[in-house]
C-alpha positions in Angstrom: -220.1 -38.0 36.6 -219.6 -41.7 37.7 -221.5 -41.5 34.5 -219.1 -38.9 32.6 -215.9 -40.9 33.9 -216.7 -44.2 31.8 -217.4 -42.5 28.8 -214.7 -41.1 28.9 -212.8 -44.2 29.5 -215.1 -45.9 27.1 -214.1 -43.6 24.3 -210.5 -42.8 25.0 -209.8 -46.0 26.2 -207.7 -47.1 29.3 -204.5 -45.2 27.7 -205.9 -42.5 26.8 -207.1 -41.7 29.8 -204.2 -42.6 31.4 -202.4 -39.1 29.0 -205.3 -37.6 28.9 -205.6 -37.2 33.6 -201.0 -37.4 33.3 -201.4 -33.6 30.2 -203.9 -32.0 33.1 -201.9 -33.5 36.4 -198.8 -31.4 34.4 -200.9 -28.6 33.3 -202.0 -28.0 36.9 -198.7 -28.5 38.2 -196.9 -25.8 36.0 -199.7 -23.4 34.9 -201.0 -22.7 38.3 -197.3 -22.1 40.1 -197.0 -19.5 36.8 -200.7 -17.6 37.2 -200.3 -17.7 41.2 -197.4 -17.8 43.1 -196.7 -14.8 44.5 -192.4 -15.4 44.1 -191.5 -14.1 41.3 -188.4 -16.7 40.8 -190.7 -19.6 40.8 -193.0 -17.6 38.7 -190.1 -17.3 36.3 -189.1 -21.1 36.2 -192.4 -22.0 35.7 -193.0 -20.3 33.0 -189.7 -21.1 31.7 -190.9 -24.9 31.6 -193.8 -23.8 30.8 -191.7 -23.1 27.2 -190.2 -25.1 27.1 -193.4 -27.8 27.5 -194.5 -26.0 24.1 -192.0 -25.7 22.1 -191.4 -29.4 22.6 -195.4 -30.2 22.4 -195.0 -28.3 18.5 -192.0 -30.1 17.4 -193.1 -33.6 18.4 -197.4 -32.4 16.6 -195.2 -31.2 13.7 -193.2 -34.3 13.5 -196.8 -36.6 14.1 -197.8 -34.1 11.0 -194.8 -34.6 8.7 -195.2 -38.9 9.5 -199.2 -38.4 8.9 -199.2 -36.5 5.2 -196.0 -39.1 3.9 
């Protein structure tokens, strides 16, 4: 397991590894409550946040593609 972590950090650089970790923690903090919560209000709130995050990510990728194509 430690060798895998070393290879990931080497491949992504420390900054890339931190970004990946932040994305995974954000995913776990939003998607898991949306799926496994017994309370409907928590599922609805997590769903709204997930939709918002996906919309922002889509717009960000669109902006990057626009800048990349120039």
